[in-house]
N, C-alpha and C positions, 0 to 999 in steps of 0.2 A: 503494500499500501504506500501511495505518496504521502507527503507533508499534507497536513490538515492545516487551515487558517483558522484560529479562534474566531468564534462568532462576535460580532459587536451589538450587544443589545441597545436598541435605540431609546432615550429617555422618553418619558411621557407623564405629564401631569395635567388633571383637571381641576380647574379653579372653579370656586362656587361662589356668588355673591352672598349667601346666607350661610350661616352656621349649618353644622350637621347635613351638610351637602345638599342644601335646598337652594331655589332659586335658580336665575340663570347661569350657565357653565361657559367656559371656555377651555378648549383642549389645547396643550401647547407640547411640541415636541422639540423645541430650541429656545433659544434666548428670547425674551418679551422685554423691550426696553420701556414700556408702557402699556401696563394691564389694564388702565381705564380707558383705553381705545376700544377694548372688548367689553369691558364690564365696569358698572358704576362703582363698585367695590369687591373686595375678596375677603370673605370671612371663614373660609374652610376650603381644603383641598384633599385630592387624593394622588399620590404619586405612585403610579402604576409600574414604571420601570426607571431605573436609573437613579441619580441624585439630583438635587436642585438647590440652589441659594435663593432665597426670597430677600427684597430689600424693601424697606419702606418708604423708599423715593424712586422717582423715575431714573432712567439711566444708570442702574446699578449701583448706587450710591445709598449711604446710609447705614441705618441698623440692618444686621443681617440674621437670617438663622438658615441652618444647614438641613436639609429634609434629605432622609432616604425613602426607598418605597414602604409606603404605610398610607394609612389614613389618619387626618388631622381636622377633626370637627370644629375646632377653635382656634383659629390662629392668633387670637388674641393672647391665647394661653400656651401657645405652641413651644416656645423657648423654654418655659419653665417645666415643661413636662418632657421633654427631650433632652434637656441638660445641655445641648449643643446649641450655643448662640442664646444664652440665658437671659434674652429681652423680649418683652412681649412686642409684637408689631400690632399696634393698632389699625395701621392699614398695610396694604400690601401694593407697590407700585411698579414693581420689576422683578422678573426672574431670570435665573441663569442655569442653563443646563449645563452640568459638569461631566466632561468628556471622561470615557473609561480609559485609565491609563494602567498599562501593564509593562512592567520594566523598572528600570532605577528609579530612584526618588534622589533627587539633589537640589537644595538651596544654599544660598550665601546669606547670612543674616549679619545686619549691621546695627551697632548698637545707637548710631544717629542717622538723621536724614541724609540724603545725597551720598550715601555710602561711605559714611565717614565713622570714626571710632573704632572700637574692636569689631572684628570681623570672625565669624565662625561658620564653617560650612557642615552642614547636617546631611546624611544619609538616611536617617531615621527618625523616630519621635523623640522630641524631649520634653519631659513632664515639667522642667522648671529649670528657665534658663539660669536664673541667679544660681541654684545649687548646682548644677551639672556644669554650666560654662562660665561661672561669675559674670555674667551679663546682667546688669540692671534694666534692660529693656531692649527692644529690635524697633527703629524707627523706619528702616528702609531693608529692602531684600531684592536678591535676582533669584527667581526661580528658574532653576536651569533643567530640571526634569521632575515631571509630576504635577500634581496639583495638592495644596497645602492649606491646613485651617490654622491660623493664629489665635489664640486665647488671651483672654485678659488676666485670667487666674491661672496659676499652677495646678496641675493635674487635668489640663484641658476642661477647664470649667470658665465660665462666666460669658462675656459677650465675644463674638468671634469675627474673624476678618478671613475671608476666602482669598486666595493669591494664586494665581496660575502663571504658567510659565511667561518669563518676561522680566522687565526692570520695573521695580516699585520706589520710587525716589523718596516719597513720605507717603507713609502708611495713614497719617491722619489728615494731611492737608488736601489730600486727593478726594476727601468726602466719602471715603470708602466706609466709616463707621465712628461712632463716638467712643471707641474705646481708647481708653486712657493710657494703658500700658500692655506691653506684651509679656507675657508670663511664660507661654507653654507654645508648642508647634506641634502638629500632627500631620502626617500624610494622610490622603484620602484614598484608601485602597479599594481592595475588592467588595466593599459595601455597594458600591454602585452598581 
């Protein structure tokens, strides 16, 4: 037999105007920069395949919540229920599909904005930047491979910032989130 190519599962999320999957709905299989073009509000969702990040502002900025396959009957409570992105989203304005990644994970994190200060390269999760790397914060990063979640508190807790491959010169000024400090970082692996 010849070599086989692993199948790639497309992401799919269904967004509902009302809690408990009621009201009008909008199905999405890719990024959506402004959900309000399709729905007047978004109060619940069902992630049927893949992983998504929901944002409380248009164009993928603001507070974020990471969601994997499952049902979320009340998005105003989802962050506290999942523990990933532990901020309630009173409104959902955009969503981003996280592409499946198989292979190496590699990120360079910097203590200061514009890739300044102490730099560390990570290939795996880090539950505490302070304890493991003696870094007080991460204010910029370059994602070389894979997709990562940066957390406000140690042990992958608190508010979250999703970063994808590329340079991120200022995690706070770019409007990504209201996270005050980065304390831990995790790879987005096979859960999607």
